[in-house]
PyMOL Python script that loads the backbone (N, CA, C, O; Angstrom):
from pymol import cmd

cmd.read_pdbstr("""\
ATOM      1  N   MET A   1       0.855  -1.180   0.000  1.00  0.00           N
ATOM      2  CA  MET A   1       0.000   0.000   0.000  1.00  0.00           C
ATOM      3  C   MET A   1       0.895   1.235   0.000  1.00  0.00           C
ATOM      4  O   MET A   1       1.893   1.293   0.719  1.00  0.00           O
ATOM      5  N   ASN A   2       0.527   2.213  -0.810  1.00  0.00           N
ATOM      6  CA  ASN A   2       1.280   3.459  -0.831  1.00  0.00           C
ATOM      7  C   ASN A   2       0.504   4.538  -0.067  1.00  0.00           C
ATOM      8  O   ASN A   2      -0.617   4.312   0.388  1.00  0.00           O
ATOM      9  N   VAL A   3       1.119   5.701   0.062  1.00  0.00           N
ATOM     10  CA  VAL A   3       0.527   6.793   0.845  1.00  0.00           C
ATOM     11  C   VAL A   3      -0.812   7.223   0.267  1.00  0.00           C
ATOM     12  O   VAL A   3      -1.765   7.457   1.011  1.00  0.00           O
ATOM     13  N   GLU A   4      -0.889   7.329  -1.054  1.00  0.00           N
ATOM     14  CA  GLU A   4      -2.125   7.781  -1.688  1.00  0.00           C
ATOM     15  C   GLU A   4      -3.286   6.838  -1.386  1.00  0.00           C
ATOM     16  O   GLU A   4      -4.390   7.288  -1.078  1.00  0.00           O
ATOM     17  N   GLN A   5      -3.039   5.540  -1.474  1.00  0.00           N
ATOM     18  CA  GLN A   5      -4.066   4.555  -1.139  1.00  0.00           C
ATOM     19  C   GLN A   5      -4.399   4.611   0.347  1.00  0.00           C
ATOM     20  O   GLN A   5      -5.556   4.467   0.740  1.00  0.00           O
ATOM     21  N   GLY A   6      -3.377   4.820   1.163  1.00  0.00           N
ATOM     22  CA  GLY A   6      -3.579   4.903   2.605  1.00  0.00           C
ATOM     23  C   GLY A   6      -4.460   6.075   3.011  1.00  0.00           C
ATOM     24  O   GLY A   6      -5.301   5.950   3.901  1.00  0.00           O
ATOM     25  N   VAL A   7      -4.262   7.218   2.353  1.00  0.00           N
ATOM     26  CA  VAL A   7      -5.081   8.399   2.653  1.00  0.00           C
ATOM     27  C   VAL A   7      -6.540   8.124   2.307  1.00  0.00           C
ATOM     28  O   VAL A   7      -7.437   8.433   3.091  1.00  0.00           O
ATOM     29  N   ARG A   8      -6.779   7.541   1.125  1.00  0.00           N
ATOM     30  CA  ARG A   8      -8.160   7.239   0.726  1.00  0.00           C
ATOM     31  C   ARG A   8      -8.792   6.218   1.661  1.00  0.00           C
ATOM     32  O   ARG A   8      -9.965   6.338   2.016  1.00  0.00           O
ATOM     33  N   CYS A   9      -8.020   5.216   2.060  1.00  0.00           N
ATOM     34  CA  CYS A   9      -8.522   4.198   2.988  1.00  0.00           C
ATOM     35  C   CYS A   9      -8.848   4.810   4.355  1.00  0.00           C
ATOM     36  O   CYS A   9      -9.892   4.519   4.938  1.00  0.00           O
ATOM     37  N   LEU A  10      -7.962   5.645   4.852  1.00  0.00           N
ATOM     38  CA  LEU A  10      -8.176   6.299   6.138  1.00  0.00           C
ATOM     39  C   LEU A  10      -9.376   7.236   6.100  1.00  0.00           C
ATOM     40  O   LEU A  10     -10.205   7.220   7.010  1.00  0.00           O
ATOM     41  N   ALA A  11      -9.475   8.052   5.054  1.00  0.00           N
ATOM     42  CA  ALA A  11     -10.595   8.999   4.937  1.00  0.00           C
ATOM     43  C   ALA A  11     -11.925   8.249   4.822  1.00  0.00           C
ATOM     44  O   ALA A  11     -12.897   8.605   5.487  1.00  0.00           O
ATOM     45  N   GLY A  12     -11.968   7.227   3.993  1.00  0.00           N
ATOM     46  CA  GLY A  12     -13.194   6.444   3.857  1.00  0.00           C
ATOM     47  C   GLY A  12     -13.592   5.768   5.153  1.00  0.00           C
ATOM     48  O   GLY A  12     -14.773   5.733   5.499  1.00  0.00           O
ATOM     49  N   SER A  13     -12.621   5.234   5.873  1.00  0.00           N
ATOM     50  CA  SER A  13     -12.903   4.591   7.161  1.00  0.00           C
ATOM     51  C   SER A  13     -13.433   5.587   8.182  1.00  0.00           C
ATOM     52  O   SER A  13     -14.371   5.288   8.921  1.00  0.00           O
ATOM     53  N   MET A  14     -12.823   6.784   8.222  1.00  0.00           N
ATOM     54  CA  MET A  14     -13.273   7.797   9.174  1.00  0.00           C
ATOM     55  C   MET A  14     -14.692   8.276   8.850  1.00  0.00           C
ATOM     56  O   MET A  14     -15.485   8.520   9.760  1.00  0.00           O
ATOM     57  N   ILE A  15     -15.010   8.408   7.581  1.00  0.00           N
ATOM     58  CA  ILE A  15     -16.360   8.827   7.204  1.00  0.00           C
ATOM     59  C   ILE A  15     -17.378   7.763   7.587  1.00  0.00           C
ATOM     60  O   ILE A  15     -18.424   8.078   8.155  1.00  0.00           O
ATOM     61  N   LEU A  16     -17.078   6.502   7.279  1.00  0.00           N
ATOM     62  CA  LEU A  16     -18.008   5.424   7.649  1.00  0.00           C
ATOM     63  C   LEU A  16     -18.160   5.316   9.162  1.00  0.00           C
ATOM     64  O   LEU A  16     -19.264   5.098   9.661  1.00  0.00           O
ATOM     65  N   LEU A  17     -17.051   5.467   9.899  1.00  0.00           N
ATOM     66  CA  LEU A  17     -17.116   5.432  11.357  1.00  0.00           C
ATOM     67  C   LEU A  17     -17.967   6.575  11.892  1.00  0.00           C
ATOM     68  O   LEU A  17     -18.782   6.379  12.793  1.00  0.00           O
ATOM     69  N   SER A  18     -17.779   7.768  11.337  1.00  0.00           N
ATOM     70  CA  SER A  18     -18.532   8.912  11.842  1.00  0.00           C
ATOM     71  C   SER A  18     -20.026   8.795  11.522  1.00  0.00           C
ATOM     72  O   SER A  18     -20.864   9.215  12.320  1.00  0.00           O
ATOM     73  N   VAL A  19     -20.359   8.231  10.365  1.00  0.00           N
ATOM     74  CA  VAL A  19     -21.768   8.023  10.033  1.00  0.00           C
ATOM     75  C   VAL A  19     -22.383   6.994  10.982  1.00  0.00           C
ATOM     76  O   VAL A  19     -23.510   7.172  11.443  1.00  0.00           O
ATOM     77  N   ALA A  20     -21.647   5.922  11.273  1.00  0.00           N
ATOM     78  CA  ALA A  20     -22.145   4.913  12.210  1.00  0.00           C
ATOM     79  C   ALA A  20     -22.332   5.504  13.608  1.00  0.00           C
ATOM     80  O   ALA A  20     -23.332   5.229  14.271  1.00  0.00           O
ATOM     81  N   LEU A  21     -21.370   6.315  14.054  1.00  0.00           N
ATOM     82  CA  LEU A  21     -21.493   6.945  15.371  1.00  0.00           C
ATOM     83  C   LEU A  21     -22.675   7.916  15.405  1.00  0.00           C
ATOM     84  O   LEU A  21     -23.378   8.016  16.410  1.00  0.00           O
ATOM     85  N   THR A  22     -22.884   8.627  14.298  1.00  0.00           N
ATOM     86  CA  THR A  22     -24.025   9.548  14.218  1.00  0.00           C
ATOM     87  C   THR A  22     -25.333   8.776  14.326  1.00  0.00           C
ATOM     88  O   THR A  22     -26.258   9.213  15.012  1.00  0.00           O
ATOM     89  N   TYR A  23     -25.415   7.661  13.672  1.00  0.00           N
ATOM     90  CA  TYR A  23     -26.654   6.874  13.641  1.00  0.00           C
ATOM     91  C   TYR A  23     -26.909   6.175  14.977  1.00  0.00           C
ATOM     92  O   TYR A  23     -28.023   6.218  15.497  1.00  0.00           O
ATOM     93  N   TRP A  24     -25.871   5.526  15.537  1.00  0.00           N
ATOM     94  CA  TRP A  24     -26.088   4.683  16.709  1.00  0.00           C
ATOM     95  C   TRP A  24     -25.760   5.329  18.055  1.00  0.00           C
ATOM     96  O   TRP A  24     -26.226   4.850  19.089  1.00  0.00           O
ATOM     97  N   VAL A  25     -24.975   6.396  18.068  1.00  0.00           N
ATOM     98  CA  VAL A  25     -24.562   6.962  19.360  1.00  0.00           C
ATOM     99  C   VAL A  25     -25.212   8.318  19.613  1.00  0.00           C
ATOM    100  O   VAL A  25     -25.996   8.465  20.550  1.00  0.00           O
ATOM    101  N   HIS A  26     -24.890   9.312  18.780  1.00  0.00           N
ATOM    102  CA  HIS A  26     -25.426  10.651  19.006  1.00  0.00           C
ATOM    103  C   HIS A  26     -25.378  11.452  17.702  1.00  0.00           C
ATOM    104  O   HIS A  26     -24.404  11.357  16.956  1.00  0.00           O
ATOM    105  N   PRO A  27     -26.405  12.226  17.427  1.00  0.00           N
ATOM    106  CA  PRO A  27     -26.443  12.999  16.175  1.00  0.00           C
ATOM    107  C   PRO A  27     -25.303  14.007  16.016  1.00  0.00           C
ATOM    108  O   PRO A  27     -24.967  14.377  14.891  1.00  0.00           O
ATOM    109  N   TYR A  28     -24.715  14.449  17.101  1.00  0.00           N
ATOM    110  CA  TYR A  28     -23.631  15.432  17.004  1.00  0.00           C
ATOM    111  C   TYR A  28     -22.353  14.851  16.402  1.00  0.00           C
ATOM    112  O   TYR A  28     -21.444  15.604  16.052  1.00  0.00           O
ATOM    113  N   PHE A  29     -22.269  13.525  16.276  1.00  0.00           N
ATOM    114  CA  PHE A  29     -21.105  12.941  15.611  1.00  0.00           C
ATOM    115  C   PHE A  29     -21.070  13.290  14.129  1.00  0.00           C
ATOM    116  O   PHE A  29     -20.079  13.011  13.454  1.00  0.00           O
ATOM    117  N   VAL A  30     -22.132  13.894  13.615  1.00  0.00           N
ATOM    118  CA  VAL A  30     -22.122  14.358  12.229  1.00  0.00           C
ATOM    119  C   VAL A  30     -21.013  15.387  12.026  1.00  0.00           C
ATOM    120  O   VAL A  30     -20.510  15.540  10.913  1.00  0.00           O
ATOM    121  N   TRP A  31     -20.628  16.091  13.084  1.00  0.00           N
ATOM    122  CA  TRP A  31     -19.546  17.076  12.987  1.00  0.00           C
ATOM    123  C   TRP A  31     -18.205  16.422  12.698  1.00  0.00           C
ATOM    124  O   TRP A  31     -17.313  17.051  12.129  1.00  0.00           O
ATOM    125  N   PHE A  32     -18.058  15.158  13.089  1.00  0.00           N
ATOM    126  CA  PHE A  32     -16.852  14.404  12.750  1.00  0.00           C
ATOM    127  C   PHE A  32     -16.793  14.200  11.234  1.00  0.00           C
ATOM    128  O   PHE A  32     -15.727  14.318  10.629  1.00  0.00           O
ATOM    129  N   THR A  33     -17.932  13.897  10.630  1.00  0.00           N
ATOM    130  CA  THR A  33     -18.019  13.757   9.177  1.00  0.00           C
ATOM    131  C   THR A  33     -17.682  15.082   8.498  1.00  0.00           C
ATOM    132  O   THR A  33     -16.953  15.112   7.506  1.00  0.00           O
ATOM    133  N   VAL A  34     -18.213  16.168   9.036  1.00  0.00           N
ATOM    134  CA  VAL A  34     -17.936  17.499   8.488  1.00  0.00           C
ATOM    135  C   VAL A  34     -16.436  17.813   8.577  1.00  0.00           C
ATOM    136  O   VAL A  34     -15.861  18.370   7.642  1.00  0.00           O
ATOM    137  N   PHE A  35     -15.815  17.460   9.688  1.00  0.00           N
ATOM    138  CA  PHE A  35     -14.379  17.696   9.865  1.00  0.00           C
ATOM    139  C   PHE A  35     -13.571  16.928   8.824  1.00  0.00           C
ATOM    140  O   PHE A  35     -12.667  17.492   8.206  1.00  0.00           O
ATOM    141  N   VAL A  36     -13.881  15.655   8.623  1.00  0.00           N
ATOM    142  CA  VAL A  36     -13.146  14.845   7.649  1.00  0.00           C
ATOM    143  C   VAL A  36     -13.328  15.415   6.241  1.00  0.00           C
ATOM    144  O   VAL A  36     -12.358  15.546   5.494  1.00  0.00           O
ATOM    145  N   GLY A  37     -14.559  15.752   5.881  1.00  0.00           N
ATOM    146  CA  GLY A  37     -14.812  16.347   4.568  1.00  0.00           C
ATOM    147  C   GLY A  37     -14.109  17.674   4.388  1.00  0.00           C
ATOM    148  O   GLY A  37     -13.552  17.946   3.324  1.00  0.00           O
ATOM    149  N   GLY A  38     -14.129  18.503   5.417  1.00  0.00           N
ATOM    150  CA  GLY A  38     -13.434  19.792   5.360  1.00  0.00           C
ATOM    151  C   GLY A  38     -11.935  19.623   5.214  1.00  0.00           C
ATOM    152  O   GLY A  38     -11.290  20.373   4.481  1.00  0.00           O
ATOM    153  N   ASN A  39     -11.378  18.646   5.905  1.00  0.00           N
ATOM    154  CA  ASN A  39      -9.951  18.383   5.810  1.00  0.00           C
ATOM    155  C   ASN A  39      -9.586  17.913   4.409  1.00  0.00           C
ATOM    156  O   ASN A  39      -8.563  18.326   3.864  1.00  0.00           O
ATOM    157  N   LEU A  40     -10.417  17.049   3.821  1.00  0.00           N
ATOM    158  CA  LEU A  40     -10.169  16.607   2.448  1.00  0.00           C
ATOM    159  C   LEU A  40     -10.229  17.784   1.473  1.00  0.00           C
ATOM    160  O   LEU A  40      -9.409  17.882   0.559  1.00  0.00           O
ATOM    161  N   LEU A  41     -11.187  18.661   1.668  1.00  0.00           N
ATOM    162  CA  LEU A  41     -11.343  19.819   0.792  1.00  0.00           C
ATOM    163  C   LEU A  41     -10.154  20.773   0.911  1.00  0.00           C
ATOM    164  O   LEU A  41      -9.612  21.214  -0.103  1.00  0.00           O
ATOM    165  N   GLN A  42      -9.746  21.095   2.137  1.00  0.00           N
ATOM    166  CA  GLN A  42      -8.627  22.018   2.291  1.00  0.00           C
ATOM    167  C   GLN A  42      -7.336  21.404   1.774  1.00  0.00           C
ATOM    168  O   GLN A  42      -6.491  22.126   1.244  1.00  0.00           O
ATOM    169  N   SER A  43      -7.155  20.091   1.911  1.00  0.00           N
ATOM    170  CA  SER A  43      -5.924  19.476   1.412  1.00  0.00           C
ATOM    171  C   SER A  43      -5.875  19.490  -0.115  1.00  0.00           C
ATOM    172  O   SER A  43      -4.793  19.528  -0.701  1.00  0.00           O
ATOM    173  N   ALA A  44      -7.038  19.461  -0.758  1.00  0.00           N
ATOM    174  CA  ALA A  44      -7.075  19.547  -2.216  1.00  0.00           C
ATOM    175  C   ALA A  44      -6.581  20.911  -2.697  1.00  0.00           C
ATOM    176  O   ALA A  44      -5.958  21.002  -3.755  1.00  0.00           O
ATOM    177  N   PHE A  45      -6.849  21.960  -1.944  1.00  0.00           N
ATOM    178  CA  PHE A  45      -6.447  23.305  -2.340  1.00  0.00           C
ATOM    179  C   PHE A  45      -5.052  23.688  -1.855  1.00  0.00           C
ATOM    180  O   PHE A  45      -4.335  24.411  -2.547  1.00  0.00           O
ATOM    181  N   THR A  46      -4.660  23.210  -0.670  1.00  0.00           N
ATOM    182  CA  THR A  46      -3.380  23.621  -0.094  1.00  0.00           C
ATOM    183  C   THR A  46      -2.269  22.603  -0.282  1.00  0.00           C
ATOM    184  O   THR A  46      -1.089  22.953  -0.241  1.00  0.00           O
ATOM    185  N   GLY A  47      -2.638  21.343  -0.488  1.00  0.00           N
ATOM    186  CA  GLY A  47      -1.634  20.287  -0.581  1.00  0.00           C
ATOM    187  C   GLY A  47      -1.117  19.835   0.770  1.00  0.00           C
ATOM    188  O   GLY A  47      -0.206  19.011   0.843  1.00  0.00           O
ATOM    189  N   ILE A  48      -1.688  20.365   1.840  1.00  0.00           N
ATOM    190  CA  ILE A  48      -1.265  20.008   3.198  1.00  0.00           C
ATOM    191  C   ILE A  48      -2.248  18.993   3.765  1.00  0.00           C
ATOM    192  O   ILE A  48      -3.438  19.278   3.893  1.00  0.00           O
ATOM    193  N   CYS A  49      -1.750  17.812   4.102  1.00  0.00           N
ATOM    194  CA  CYS A  49      -2.617  16.761   4.632  1.00  0.00           C
ATOM    195  C   CYS A  49      -1.923  16.079   5.815  1.00  0.00           C
ATOM    196  O   CYS A  49      -0.919  15.393   5.623  1.00  0.00           O
ATOM    197  N   PRO A  50      -2.439  16.254   7.026  1.00  0.00           N
ATOM    198  CA  PRO A  50      -1.830  15.626   8.187  1.00  0.00           C
ATOM    199  C   PRO A  50      -1.765  14.096   8.079  1.00  0.00           C
ATOM    200  O   PRO A  50      -0.842  13.477   8.609  1.00  0.00           O
ATOM    201  N   ALA A  51      -2.728  13.495   7.405  1.00  0.00           N
ATOM    202  CA  ALA A  51      -2.726  12.035   7.252  1.00  0.00           C
ATOM    203  C   ALA A  51      -1.503  11.568   6.472  1.00  0.00           C
ATOM    204  O   ALA A  51      -0.958  10.503   6.762  1.00  0.00           O
ATOM    205  N   VAL A  52      -1.068  12.341   5.494  1.00  0.00           N
ATOM    206  CA  VAL A  52       0.121  11.979   4.729  1.00  0.00           C
ATOM    207  C   VAL A  52       1.339  11.963   5.633  1.00  0.00           C
ATOM    208  O   VAL A  52       2.157  11.046   5.564  1.00  0.00           O
ATOM    209  N   TRP A  53       1.461  12.976   6.482  1.00  0.00           N
ATOM    210  CA  TRP A  53       2.598  13.020   7.403  1.00  0.00           C
ATOM    211  C   TRP A  53       2.602  11.790   8.309  1.00  0.00           C
ATOM    212  O   TRP A  53       3.646  11.175   8.526  1.00  0.00           O
ATOM    213  N   ILE A  54       1.435  11.438   8.834  1.00  0.00           N
ATOM    214  CA  ILE A  54       1.335  10.286   9.738  1.00  0.00           C
ATOM    215  C   ILE A  54       1.671   8.998   9.007  1.00  0.00           C
ATOM    216  O   ILE A  54       2.431   8.175   9.518  1.00  0.00           O
ATOM    217  N   LEU A  55       1.115   8.812   7.814  1.00  0.00           N
ATOM    218  CA  LEU A  55       1.369   7.585   7.068  1.00  0.00           C
ATOM    219  C   LEU A  55       2.829   7.456   6.650  1.00  0.00           C
ATOM    220  O   LEU A  55       3.369   6.351   6.616  1.00  0.00           O
ATOM    221  N   LYS A  56       3.469   8.574   6.333  1.00  0.00           N
ATOM    222  CA  LYS A  56       4.892   8.525   6.001  1.00  0.00           C
ATOM    223  C   LYS A  56       5.732   8.172   7.225  1.00  0.00           C
ATOM    224  O   LYS A  56       6.722   7.448   7.116  1.00  0.00           O
ATOM    225  N   LYS A  57       5.335   8.684   8.386  1.00  0.00           N
ATOM    226  CA  LYS A  57       6.032   8.322   9.627  1.00  0.00           C
ATOM    227  C   LYS A  57       5.892   6.829   9.922  1.00  0.00           C
ATOM    228  O   LYS A  57       6.778   6.225  10.525  1.00  0.00           O
ATOM    229  N   LEU A  58       4.769   6.236   9.492  1.00  0.00           N
ATOM    230  CA  LEU A  58       4.534   4.811   9.687  1.00  0.00           C
ATOM    231  C   LEU A  58       5.247   3.949   8.647  1.00  0.00           C
ATOM    232  O   LEU A  58       5.201   2.721   8.718  1.00  0.00           O
ATOM    233  N   GLY A  59       5.907   4.595   7.680  1.00  0.00           N
ATOM    234  CA  GLY A  59       6.725   3.867   6.726  1.00  0.00           C
ATOM    235  C   GLY A  59       6.150   3.690   5.338  1.00  0.00           C
ATOM    236  O   GLY A  59       6.789   3.054   4.500  1.00  0.00           O
ATOM    237  N   LEU A  60       4.986   4.217   5.059  1.00  0.00           N
ATOM    238  CA  LEU A  60       4.436   4.113   3.715  1.00  0.00           C
ATOM    239  C   LEU A  60       5.166   5.079   2.788  1.00  0.00           C
ATOM    240  O   LEU A  60       5.628   6.137   3.215  1.00  0.00           O
ATOM    241  N   ARG A  61       5.262   4.708   1.528  1.00  0.00           N
ATOM    242  CA  ARG A  61       5.933   5.550   0.540  1.00  0.00           C
ATOM    243  C   ARG A  61       4.932   6.009  -0.504  1.00  0.00           C
ATOM    244  O   ARG A  61       3.903   5.370  -0.725  1.00  0.00           O
ATOM    245  N   SER A  62       5.249   7.120  -1.141  1.00  0.00           N
ATOM    246  CA  SER A  62       4.366   7.637  -2.194  1.00  0.00           C
ATOM    247  C   SER A  62       4.563   6.827  -3.469  1.00  0.00           C
ATOM    248  O   SER A  62       5.523   6.066  -3.591  1.00  0.00           O
ATOM    249  N   CYS A  63       3.646   6.999  -4.415  1.00  0.00           N
ATOM    250  CA  CYS A  63       3.752   6.321  -5.712  1.00  0.00           C
ATOM    251  C   CYS A  63       5.061   6.680  -6.401  1.00  0.00           C
ATOM    252  O   CYS A  63       5.715   5.817  -6.988  1.00  0.00           O
ATOM    253  N   CYS A  64       5.441   7.945  -6.332  1.00  0.00           N
ATOM    254  CA  CYS A  64       6.674   8.404  -6.982  1.00  0.00           C
ATOM    255  C   CYS A  64       7.896   7.717  -6.385  1.00  0.00           C
ATOM    256  O   CYS A  64       8.787   7.280  -7.113  1.00  0.00           O
ATOM    257  N   GLU A  65       7.934   7.624  -5.078  1.00  0.00           N
ATOM    258  CA  GLU A  65       9.064   6.961  -4.419  1.00  0.00           C
ATOM    259  C   GLU A  65       9.122   5.485  -4.787  1.00  0.00           C
ATOM    260  O   GLU A  65      10.206   4.938  -4.989  1.00  0.00           O
ATOM    261  N   LEU A  66       7.979   4.845  -4.873  1.00  0.00           N
ATOM    262  CA  LEU A  66       7.950   3.430  -5.245  1.00  0.00           C
ATOM    263  C   LEU A  66       8.362   3.222  -6.696  1.00  0.00           C
ATOM    264  O   LEU A  66       9.046   2.248  -7.011  1.00  0.00           O
ATOM    265  N   ASN A  67       7.950   4.134  -7.590  1.00  0.00           N
ATOM    266  CA  ASN A  67       8.336   4.038  -9.009  1.00  0.00           C
ATOM    267  C   ASN A  67       9.830   4.250  -9.188  1.00  0.00           C
ATOM    268  O   ASN A  67      10.461   3.549  -9.980  1.00  0.00           O
ATOM    269  N   GLU A  68      10.411   5.212  -8.460  1.00  0.00           N
ATOM    270  CA  GLU A  68      11.845   5.457  -8.553  1.00  0.00           C
ATOM    271  C   GLU A  68      12.633   4.261  -8.040  1.00  0.00           C
ATOM    272  O   GLU A  68      13.665   3.906  -8.609  1.00  0.00           O
ATOM    273  N   LYS A  69      12.158   3.645  -6.980  1.00  0.00           N
ATOM    274  CA  LYS A  69      12.837   2.478  -6.429  1.00  0.00           C
ATOM    275  C   LYS A  69      12.803   1.338  -7.437  1.00  0.00           C
ATOM    276  O   LYS A  69      13.793   0.625  -7.599  1.00  0.00           O
ATOM    277  N   GLY A  70      11.668   1.158  -8.117  1.00  0.00           N
ATOM    278  CA  GLY A  70      11.540   0.120  -9.118  1.00  0.00           C
ATOM    279  C   GLY A  70      12.451   0.349 -10.315  1.00  0.00           C
ATOM    280  O   GLY A  70      12.985  -0.606 -10.878  1.00  0.00           O
ATOM    281  N   LYS A  71      12.635   1.618 -10.713  1.00  0.00           N
ATOM    282  CA  LYS A  71      13.488   1.936 -11.851  1.00  0.00           C
ATOM    283  C   LYS A  71      14.956   1.664 -11.543  1.00  0.00           C
ATOM    284  O   LYS A  71      15.716   1.288 -12.435  1.00  0.00           O
ATOM    285  N   LYS A  72      15.360   1.849 -10.296  1.00  0.00           N
ATOM    286  CA  LYS A  72      16.742   1.618  -9.912  1.00  0.00           C
ATOM    287  C   LYS A  72      17.111   0.141 -10.007  1.00  0.00           C
ATOM    288  O   LYS A  72      18.266  -0.201 -10.265  1.00  0.00           O
ATOM    289  N   HIS A  73      16.126  -0.735  -9.797  1.00  0.00           N
ATOM    290  CA  HIS A  73      16.396  -2.170  -9.830  1.00  0.00           C
ATOM    291  C   HIS A  73      16.354  -2.742 -11.233  1.00  0.00           C
ATOM    292  O   HIS A  73      16.768  -3.882 -11.446  1.00  0.00           O
ATOM    293  N   ASP A  74      15.861  -1.970 -12.196  1.00  0.00           N
ATOM    294  CA  ASP A  74      15.766  -2.489 -13.574  1.00  0.00           C
ATOM    295  C   ASP A  74      17.101  -2.502 -14.257  1.00  0.00           C
ATOM    296  O   ASP A  74      17.198  -2.907 -15.416  1.00  0.00           O
TER     297      ASP A  74
END
""", "prot")
cmd.dss("prot")
cmd.show_as("cartoon", "prot")
cmd.util.cbc("prot")
cmd.orient("prot")
């Protein structure tokens, strides 16, 4: 898994979790969904995404880094 896939997986999981919490726990958990959506929107415009920093710290690499590594071995 690369960073790009990890971000989509994390965002999708957080949205599904927040919808489930809104439905089964309390309606105010809808704000968690709003936060995730807002973060996705701002990262599209600014290029700043905290999830990318976290996933890179966990050892995931971007598509570009993986492609460069593959080219070196050819």
